N, C-alpha and C positions, 0 to 999 in steps of 0.2 A: 639477364635482360628482363625488363618489366613484362613484356608481352609473352615470353615463353616460359615464365617461372613455372615450376612443376607443381608445387603445393600452394593452394590458396587458403589462407587463414580465414576462419569464420565462413567457410563455404556452406551453402544450404545443403541439407541432406537430399538425396535423390528420392523422389516419391516412388514407393514400391507398388502402389495400387495398379493392377494390370490395366484397368480401363482409362488410366491417365496418360496422355501423351505429354512427355516432358519436353522442354525447350532444349535444343542441342547446344545452346551457348547462352551466356549472359549477353543480352543484346536488346535492341529495340525491335519490335515486331510489327510487320505490316502483313495483312491477310487479303488475298485476292481470289475471286472465284476462277476456276478453269471452265471456260465456255464449252458448249457442246461441240464446237469445232476445234477443241484442244488449244485454245489460245488465252492464257492469262494476260491481263493488262496490268503490267507491273510499272508503277510510277508513271502512268500515262503512255507507256509504250507497249504495243501488242507484240507478243512473242508466240511462236509456235513451239510445241514441245520438241520438235526436231531442231529448232534453233538453239534451245536451251541445252539439249543433251548432246548434240553433235552427231555427225554421220556414223562415226565409229561406234559410239555407244548404242545408237539405234540398231546397228547391225548386230552387236553383241547380245542385246536383250531380246531380239526377235525369237519368238517361241518360248520365252521364259516369262514374259508378262505381256499383256495386251494394252497398248497405250490408249485405246478407245475407252478402257475402263476408268481413265482419269477424267473423262468428260463429266462435268458437273462436280468435280472434286475441288480441292482447295490447294492453293499455292501460298505457302507461308515464307516470308522473307525476313530472316533474322539479320539485322544490320549491326555489326560490331563497330564501335567507334574507339577512338584512342584510349578512352578510360576503361574499356571492357577487358575482362580476362580473355585471352585469345586461345584457349584450348576449348575443344568442342567434343561432344559425346554422342553416343547412339541414343535414340529416343525410345527404344524398346529392345527386348531380347530378340535374337534372330541370327541370320547369316547373311553375309555379303555374297550375292549371286554373281554380280559382275561389277567391274569398275574400270575406269579409264581416265587418263589425264589428257586434257586438251590444252596444248600450248597456244596461248593467245597473247593479246596485248594487256597492258596494265593501265586502263583508263581509271580515273577516279569513279567511285560509285556514288558520290555525293550528288545533290540536285543539279549542280552545274554541268553534269555529264549528260544532260537530256538529249544532246545532239548525237550521242552514240548509243548503240544497242549493247550496253556493257555486259548484260547477262548472256549475250551471244558472242561478243568479240573478246572478252577478257579470258585469261587463262582460268581453267576450271578443272576440278576433280569431280567426276560424276560416279555415283554408286547406286546400284539397284539393291535394295535391302529387302529381304523377305522377313517380316517381323511376326512375332508370335500373336500379338493382339491387334495389329492394324493392317495386316496384309502387306502387299508390296508398296514400298515407299521409294521414291527417287530422291536422293540427297545430292545437292550440288554445292560444293565449296567454290566460291568465286574469289579469285585474286584481284587486287586493286592496286592503284598507284600507291607506292610506299610499302606494298606487300608483294614481294617478289617470289614468295615461296609458300606453297601449301604442303604441309607434312602430314600424311596419313600413315598410321601404323598398319603394317601388313598383318591381316587376320582374316579368318573365314567366319568363325562364330563369334558372337558378341553378347554381352549382357546389357540390360538397360542401365544407362548412366556411365558405362565404361567409356574411357577416353577413346575417341576415334582419331584425333590428330590435333594439329594446331597451325596457326598462321604465324609467319615471321615477317617483319614486325608491323605494327600499325593496325588500321581498321579494315574489315572486310565483311563478307556476306555469306550466309548459308541459305540456300533455297530448298525447301521441302515440298515435294509434289505428292499429294495424297489422293487416293481414289475416292469416288463418291461414296458417301456414308461411312 
């Protein structure tokens, strides 16, 4: 299948510079600030971090990271479209502290979906990553219409650029939440 092919010919090499945050996927990138009240405004819709992460993940990460540290941070939305390679990787070296899958709906994530809070309502895989060079990062893979499955590899420790998983099939989205500075 085009979307889940394992080897990509002519792939760019992974940047090994420790100070460089690499993109988790070939995609289109949108960047939003996380406000002091922990609400990124993604594509004109305000979300709380609790809405993005879900109740179970909030419970799992309590005591492992402080969500207040994300105030003033950055929300990066990597939007994969039909022509993108649908495997994604880790943005740095580190370990997976917690993860959970949220079974949700499969609304489209295109601009016509503005009536839905797709990053809250759609199925999602949420991971708390403790990275070597960027601290704690929350990574959210979002399923979408025509993408019924998020496949993450089971692993605890990871290297920068190592494959984290893939979407089957079609376009979807990865959201990274980074702490301030």
